[in-house]
N, C-alpha and C positions, 0 to 999 in steps of 0.2 A: 326119209326127211326127219329130222328130230322136231318134235313140236315145241315152241318156245312157251314156257309159262309167262302168264300175265299176272299182274297183282289183282287178286281177286277183290280187294276192297276199293279200287279206283272207281270213280264215277262213270268214266269211259265204258268200263266194262259191264257195269251195271246197266247202263243204257243199251248197249249192244246185245246182251244176253236177253234183255226184255223184248226189244224190237225183233230179234231173230227167233224168239221163243226157244232158247237154249238154256238148259239147267245152269245155274251160277256157278257152279264147281266145273263146268265144262268150257270156260271161256277160252282157254288155251287151245281149244279144237276148232274155234270159229274160222279161222284164215283157211285152214287146210279143207275143213268139211264143205265150205261154201265156195271153194276155188272154181268149181265149173260154172258157177252162176255169175255173170256180170251184173245182171238187173236186180237180183236178190228178190224176185217176185214183182217188181214194179214193171210197168209197161211204158218203156221210153217213147216208142213211136207214137203211141196213142197220145200221151201228153204233150209231146213237141208239136204234133199236128193240130192240136186244140189250141195251143198258145199261138201258134202262127194264124190260125184261122181269127183268133180274138183281135189280132192287130199287132202283135210284137214283130219288130223288125230289126235289122242290123244294128240300130243305134241303142236298143234297149239293153238295160242291165238287170240280169236275173240272178236270184239267190236260191240255190237248191240246199234246203237245210236238213240235215240227215241224209247226205247224198250217197252214203254206202259206198259201192264201188265205182261210182260215177256214171252209170250208164244214162241215167236221166239227163245229167247235166251236159254230157258229152253230145247226146242226140239233139238236144236243144240248140247247142253251139253249132252243130252240123247242118241242122235244117234250117235255122233261121239266120245264122251268121252273127249272132250277138254275143256279148261277153256274158259268161257265167261264172259265178264264184260258188264253189261247192264246199260245204262245211260238214264234217262229221265228227262225233266225239270218239270214234274208234281209230286211233291211229294207224294200225296196221293196214287199214283199207285205203289211206290216202296214197300210198305208192301204187296201189292198183289203179286207182282213179287217173293218176298222171300217166301211167302206161297206156291205159285206154285211150286218152286224149291224144298221145303222140300217135298211137296206131292208127287213129281215125283222122289224123292230120288237122286237129283243132287245138293243139296245145298252147298255140298264141292266142286263143279266145278263152281258155279255161284256166282258171286258179283254184287249187284246193288247199283247205286249211283244216287243221284239227281244232275243234271248238264246240261249244255247246250254245243254245239259243240265248241264254241268259247273259252271255258275254260278248254278244254281238253288237258292237256300237254303231255299225254302219246303218244309215236309214236311207229311204227314198228309192228303194228299188222299184223297178218298173213291174217286175213280177216276183213273187215268192213261191217256191214249191216245197211242200211238206208231205212227203209220202212215207207212210208207214212208220211214223215217229211219234204223233201225239193224238190224244183224243179230240174229238172235233172242236169242243168248245175251247180248249187250251191252243189247237192249231189256229183258229179264227183269230184269237187275241194276239198271237205272236205275229201271225201275218199281217195284220192290221198295224202293228207297230213297226213293221219293217218295210212295209210297202207304201209307196207315195199315193197321195189322194188321186183317185182315178186309175190307180195300178190294178194289177190282176193276182189273184192268188189261187193256189190248187193244193187240195188236201184229200185225205182219204179217212174212212173209218168203217167198222163194221156196223150195220144197221139191222134193226128188227123189222121184218116185213109187216108183221102185226104185233099189236101189244098182247103180250101173254105173260103169265106169271113167271116163267123160266127165262124170259127175255126183258124183263122189266128194267134191268140195269142199263140196257142199250137204247139209243135214240132211234126213232123211225126216221125215213127220209124227210117227212114233213117237219120233224123236230130240228133236223139240221137246216133245212131251208128256212125255217121261221127264225133261227138263231142268227142267220146271215142277214136276213131282211131287217131284224131288230137292231142290227149294227148300223143300219143305213147303207148297207151294201146290197148288190144284185146278183143273183145267179144267173150265170150266163150258160152254163152247160152242166150236166150231171149224168151219172150213169151208176145204176145198181145192176151188178151182173147177174146173169141167170145162173141157175145150178149147173146146167150143162157146161157153160162157159167156165165156171169156177173149177169143175172136175176135169175138163180137158187140160185147162192151164196147169193146175196144180199137180195133177198126176204126172205130167210130163217133167215138173221140176222134182217130183218125189223120186222118179226113176233115176234122174241124174245124181241126186243125192244118195240114193241107196247104192249105186254103183260106185260112186266116189267113196262112200265110207268104207268099202272093202279095200280101198287103196290106201287109205290113210294110215300111216303107221303110228300106231298108238303105244301108250305106256302100260300095256297089259290089260287085264280084265276090267278094271275100273273104266278105262277109257272106252273100251269096246261096249261097256254097259251104258255109258254116256251117248255114244252114237246111236245105240239101239233106241234110248229114250228120245233122242231128237227125231228120229224117223217116226217113232210112235206118235209124237206130238204133232208131226206133219200130217199124219193120216187123220188123226182127230181133228185137226183143223180143216182139213178137206171136207170132212163129213159135216161138221158144224157149219162152214161157210157155204155149203151148198143145199142146205135145209132152210129153216125159218129165219136163218141169219144170213146176211150176205155183205160182200164188200161193196162199199159205195164210194163214188168219186164225185169231186165237185169242182168247178172253176167259177170263181166269183169276181166281181169287179168292186173295188174298195170305193165307197162314197167319199164325198168331199170333207166330211167331218172326222 
């Protein structure tokens, strides 16, 4: 399979490479390298269950911003029966989103578009999901702009378990919750994953990517080196995110102001 070259200077490519931790010059490898992964590291069932528990129902409107290949959006539609709009800057993933929605029988509930946060003009969503897209402060600002008063929003970010010199650039879980509360919103649910949970989940993803890397037809030594760099970064992330830094996840309810 020939790998289609993508324009390296486009904003969508920059966003995709940053979100997926791929070298900028390896953007043309993204679609094939990540083909085995629908969820791209997110946890669709976990998120959908908690939104349903929070009170979302079939009449709700949900925005999944940075929807990737659609796994979270499709699971929310399947589990809750509500309408979901998925938006992602990386156009090649949108076809994967639509294919997944058809395969799960929720194509009538899901709509997928190419776009970025700044250009979304719609407002008043019952819930907004921002996973693996923005630092927490930016995620909260965007979510509050797009969520109706009293609605819900979900986001994630890496957090430092303790304040240390080497993690001073990262928030602690308390920093994140204080920012939510300072916006007059309320934390309904949160989770910081244990090192064992991170290693179990991320090593399984690494094995899939490692196997798939050997199947991707590349354009010679340069692409092989890029794939190896992607895998090296994945291993480094597993090590970092199972130590003093961990993935954190929050569900908040927007206040009335």
